C-alpha positions in Angstrom: -74.6 77.8 20.9 -73.4 75.5 21.1 -74.4 73.6 19.3 -73.4 76.1 16.5 -69.1 75.3 17.8 -69.0 71.9 18.4 -70.6 72.0 14.3 -67.8 74.2 13.4 -65.0 71.4 15.8 -66.0 68.9 13.9 -66.0 70.4 10.0 -63.1 71.4 11.3 -61.5 68.6 12.4 -63.2 67.0 9.2 -61.8 69.2 6.9 -57.7 68.3 9.1 -58.3 64.6 8.2 -58.9 65.2 5.3 -55.7 66.7 4.4 -54.1 64.2 6.3 -54.7 61.7 4.0 -54.0 63.7 1.4 -50.5 64.4 2.7 -50.1 60.6 3.4 -51.6 59.9 -0.1 -48.9 61.6 -1.9 -46.5 61.3 0.9 -46.6 57.4 0.4 -46.8 59.2 -3.5 -43.4 59.8 -2.9 -41.6 57.0 -1.0 -43.2 54.5 -3.7 -41.5 56.4 -6.6 -38.2 56.3 -5.0 -38.5 52.7 -4.5 -39.3 52.6 -7.6 -37.1 53.7 -9.5 -34.7 50.8 -8.6 -36.4 48.5 -9.5 -36.8 50.5 -12.7 -33.4 51.4 -12.8 -32.5 47.3 -12.8 -34.9 46.3 -15.6 -33.5 48.4 -17.4 -30.1 46.6 -16.7 -31.6 43.1 -18.0 -32.6 44.5 -21.4 -29.7 46.1 -21.7 -28.2 43.3 -20.9 -30.2 40.9 -22.4 -29.4 43.2 -26.1 -25.7 43.6 -25.0 -25.2 39.5 -24.9 -27.5 38.7 -28.2 -26.1 41.0 -29.3 -23.0 39.0 -29.6 -24.6 34.8 -29.7 -22.5 34.5 -32.7 -19.2 34.9 -31.5 -19.5 33.2 -27.7 -17.7 30.0 -29.3 -14.6 32.8 -30.2 -14.4 34.2 -26.9 -15.1 30.4 -25.2 -12.0 30.2 -27.4 -10.1 32.7 -25.8 -10.8 32.0 -22.2 -10.2 28.3 -22.8 -5.6 28.1 -21.9 -7.0 29.7 -19.0 -9.0 26.9 -17.1 -7.9 24.2 -15.2 -7.4 21.3 -17.8 -7.4 19.0 -14.4 -10.2 16.9 -13.6 -11.9 17.2 -17.3 -12.4 14.1 -19.1 -13.2 15.5 -22.7 -11.0 18.7 -23.8 -11.1 19.0 -27.0 -13.1 17.0 -30.7 -11.5 14.2 -31.3 -7.4 13.3 -32.9 -5.1 11.5 -34.2 -2.9 10.3 -31.2 0.8 11.7 -31.4 1.8 12.0 -28.3 3.5 15.7 -27.5 7.4 14.3 -28.1 7.3 11.0 -27.6 10.0 9.3 -24.3 12.6 8.0 -26.6 13.9 4.9 -25.0 17.5 4.7 -22.7 20.4 2.7 -23.4 22.1 1.6 -20.4 24.9 -1.3 -19.2 23.6 -1.2 -16.6 20.6 -4.6 -15.5 17.5 -3.0 -15.5 15.7 -3.7 -12.1 12.4 -6.2 -13.1 9.2 -3.8 -13.1 5.9 -5.9 -11.6 3.3 -4.8 -14.4 -0.3 -6.0 -13.8 -3.6 -5.7 -15.5 -6.7 -5.7 -13.9 -9.7 -6.9 -16.0 -12.7 -7.2 -16.7 -15.5 -7.7 -19.5 -12.8 -5.5 -21.9 -12.9 -7.6 -24.3 -12.6 -4.5 -26.8 -9.6 -3.0 -25.5 -7.1 -4.9 -24.2 -5.4 -5.9 -26.7 -4.8 -2.6 -28.2 -3.4 -2.8 -23.5 -1.3 -5.2 -23.8 0.0 -4.4 -27.1 1.0 -1.1 -25.6 2.7 -3.1 -22.7 5.0 -5.4 -25.0 5.4 -3.0 -27.6 8.2 -1.5 -24.2 10.4 -4.0 -25.8 11.7 -3.7 -21.5 14.0 -6.1 -20.6 13.7 -7.0 -17.4 9.5 -6.4 -17.6 7.6 -9.6 -15.3 3.2 -8.9 -16.8 0.3 -10.9 -15.2 -3.3 -10.1 -16.3 -5.7 -11.2 -13.6 -9.4 -11.3 -15.3 -12.4 -11.5 -13.0 -14.1 -14.2 -15.2 -14.7 -12.3 -18.5 -16.7 -13.9 -20.6 -15.4 -12.4 -23.3 -13.5 -12.0 -25.8 -10.6 -11.6 -23.7 -9.7 -14.9 -22.8 -9.2 -15.2 -26.8 -6.9 -13.2 -26.2 -5.8 -13.8 -23.6 -4.3 -17.0 -25.2 -2.8 -15.1 -27.8 -0.2 -13.5 -26.0 -0.2 -15.6 -22.8 3.4 -17.3 -24.6 5.0 -13.7 -24.1 3.0 -12.2 -20.7 3.9 -14.0 -17.9 1.0 -15.3 -16.7 -2.3 -14.5 -16.7 -5.5 -16.4 -14.6 -9.9 -15.7 -15.7 -11.3 -15.9 -11.8 -13.7 -14.2 -10.3 -13.4 -11.8 -7.7 -15.8 -8.8 -5.6 -14.1 -6.2 -7.9 -10.7 -4.8 -9.0 -8.5 -3.9 -5.7 -8.7 -7.4 -5.4 -8.3 -8.1 -8.7 -4.9 -6.0 -7.9 -3.7 -7.7 -4.9 -4.3 -10.7 -6.5 -2.6 -10.4 -9.0 0.3 -8.4 -7.2 1.0 -11.5 -4.5 1.5 -13.5 -8.2 5.1 -10.7 -8.8 8.5 -9.9 -7.5 9.9 -6.6 -9.4 11.2 -4.3 -7.9 8.9 -1.6 -9.8 5.6 -2.0 -9.5 2.2 -0.7 -11.2 -1.3 -1.9 -12.8 -2.0 -0.7 -16.3 -6.1 -1.3 -16.4 -7.8 -3.3 -19.2 -8.3 -0.1 -21.4 -5.5 2.5 -20.9 -2.4 2.2 -22.4 1.4 3.3 -21.7 3.1 5.4 -23.8 5.9 5.0 -25.9 9.2 4.0 -23.3 7.9 4.5 -20.8 8.9 1.7 -18.6 12.6 2.4 -19.6 11.6 6.5 -18.7 10.2 4.9 -14.8 13.6 3.1 -14.5 15.9 5.1 -15.6 14.2 7.6 -13.6 14.6 5.3 -9.9 18.5 4.3 -11.1 18.8 7.9 -11.1 17.2 9.1 -7.9 17.5 5.8 -5.0 15.7 8.5 -2.0 12.6 8.2 -4.4 9.8 5.8 -3.8 7.1 6.8 -6.0 6.6 8.2 -9.5 4.5 9.2 -12.2 3.5 11.3 -14.9 1.5 13.1 -17.7 -1.2 11.9 -18.7 -4.0 12.0 -22.8 -7.1 11.4 -23.0 -7.8 8.6 -25.4 -11.8 7.7 -27.2 -13.3 4.8 -27.3 -11.3 5.1 -31.0 -8.0 5.6 -29.7 -8.2 9.1 -30.8 -7.0 11.9 -28.3 -9.1 14.0 -27.2 -7.3 15.4 -24.3 -4.6 15.4 -22.3 -3.1 16.7 -18.3 -0.2 18.2 -17.5 1.0 18.0 -14.2 2.6 20.8 -12.0 4.9 18.8 -10.1 4.1 17.0 -7.4 3.0 18.4 -4.2 2.2 16.6 -1.0 -0.9 19.2 1.0 -2.9 18.6 -2.0 -3.6 14.2 -1.8 -5.1 15.6 0.8 -8.4 17.3 -0.6 -8.4 15.6 -4.4 -6.3 13.1 -6.2 -5.1 15.1 -9.5 -2.0 11.8 -10.2 -2.8 9.9 -13.3 -3.0 5.6 -12.3 -2.2 5.0 -15.3 1.3 6.2 -15.5 1.8 5.7 -10.9 4.6 3.5 -10.2 6.4 2.7 -7.1 9.0 0.5 -5.5 8.5 -2.9 -3.9 9.6 -1.4 -0.1 6.7 0.8 -0.1 4.2 -1.1 -1.4 5.3 -3.2 1.9 5.8 -0.7 4.1 2.7 0.0 3.8 0.5 -4.0 3.8 1.7 -4.8 0.8 -2.3 -4.6 -0.9 -4.8 -2.3 -1.9 -7.8 -1.5 0.9 -10.2 -3.1 -1.3 -12.9 -2.0 0.6 -12.6 0.8 -2.2 -13.7 -0.3 -5.4 -13.4 3.8 -7.0 -10.3 5.1 -5.1 -8.4 2.0 -3.8 -5.7 4.0 -5.8 -6.2 7.5 -3.7 -6.5 6.2 -0.5 -2.5 3.8 -1.9 -1.2 7.9 -2.1 -1.9 8.2 1.1 -0.6 5.8 2.8 2.4 5.4 0.6 2.4 9.3 2.0 1.5 8.5 5.4 4.3 6.2 5.3 7.0 8.7 5.0 7.0 7.7 1.3 9.4 10.4 -1.2 7.4 11.7 -4.6 7.6 12.5 -7.5 7.1 13.8 -11.3 7.8 13.1 -14.5 7.1 16.2 -17.0 6.7 13.4 -19.7 3.4 12.1 -21.2 3.2 8.2 -20.0 0.1 7.3 -20.3 -2.8 7.5 -21.9 -7.3 6.8 -19.9 -9.3 5.8 -22.3 -12.7 7.6 -21.3 -15.9 5.9 -22.7 -20.0 4.8 -21.8 -18.9 1.3 -19.9 -15.6 3.3 -18.2 -16.2 2.6 -14.1 -14.6 6.2 -13.6 -17.9 7.2 -16.0 -20.2 5.2 -15.1 -19.7 5.5 -10.7 -18.6 8.9 -10.5 -21.5 9.8 -9.4 -22.6 7.8 -6.3 -19.4 5.0 -5.5 -17.4 7.7 -6.1 -18.3 10.7 -3.9 -19.4 8.4 -1.6 -15.7 6.8 -1.6 -14.1 10.4 -2.3 -15.2 11.0 1.0 -15.5 9.2 3.5 -11.3 10.2 2.6 -12.0 13.5 3.0 -13.0 12.7 6.2 -10.4 10.5 7.0 -7.6 13.1 6.6 -10.0 16.1 7.2 -11.9 14.7 10.6 -14.9 15.9 8.1 -16.2 16.6 4.8 -16.2 19.9 3.1 -18.2 21.4 0.8 -17.2 22.2 -2.7 -16.1 25.8 -2.0 -13.3 24.5 0.6 -12.4 21.7 -2.0 -12.5 24.3 -4.3 -10.4 27.1 -2.7 -7.9 25.0 -0.9 -7.0 22.7 -4.9 -6.6 26.3 -6.6 -3.0 27.1 -5.9 -2.1 23.9 -7.8 -4.6 23.8 -10.4 -3.5 27.5 -11.1 0.6 26.3 -10.9 -1.1 23.8 -14.0 -2.7 26.3 -16.1 0.6 27.4 -16.6 2.9 24.7 -16.7 -0.7 23.8 -19.7 0.4 27.3 -21.2 3.9 27.0 -21.5 3.2 23.4 -23.4 0.4 25.3 -26.1 2.7 27.7 -26.3 5.9 25.6 -27.3 4.3 22.7 -29.3 3.4 25.5 -32.7 7.0 26.8 -32.2 8.3 23.1 -31.8 5.9 23.0 -35.5 6.6 25.6 -37.5 11.3 24.2 -37.2 
């Protein structure tokens, strides 16, 4: 009797266990069916996106063209296909009855024989009546020296001697000058017509201003225009995060140069101009932007900016940011900090694009 009861109990337990297993399998099947649906939907969505993008792939250039006006150009060195350099709104040469201030312009040079003649001509063609132009070469072995000899009667002077780099060449060059207004122009860049007269006139009308700069054209190794930087006006705050000021358009008074040590920091090989601007700012200099194209920045494969931006340049920029901010910010923080500035730039650049077709239609 007890054995029969025990057997029935065992059979009953086995049946219940089997039902439990069956129910568990059903529950698990339902569970996996539920959680599988989002993945199935995601897979379906990805397939739809792939088909959509494939269908519209031929239209991508059109979309990029439509989006182009809404992207910042500051920082970009190659923006459109090469075209003849036609500076929009060529800067007129101003005439004044007063004696114009002496401008001390130097060109630090090293192995840029292919470009330095065009650089020199862009300066001499200014026909500025009170110019002190000195060229400090670092001992080039290319055709640079023959070019310098060709122009030595038209420039203040030149020397070719070994140095430790561009920063030392700049300091040596400026040590030979006496002008009230100062600037340097690299041996592969250009001044645009009327730039010196415009700068001198601006300083004369704004005696409180210490530093000025303008807009930039970008050119390739053949002198063809490949882009432009239209500045949105000066912003002292953004200087702590990035340097967008076009160096070849930068001019300053000797008084602020003397006040900040009368030299660039020779420990910098790439960002010496940004460091100088920070020192000017911290010394109380008043900056102003001239809304005209003053210079052309040449982009080519042997250029220091292109060659060093990913190594030396990044190290020096991080060094400057750490000195100012007390830390090295990441890309996202820098982008957020400069976004208002870039937004103003994009609005001015867009306005420029709208005006240009209207001018041509007149």
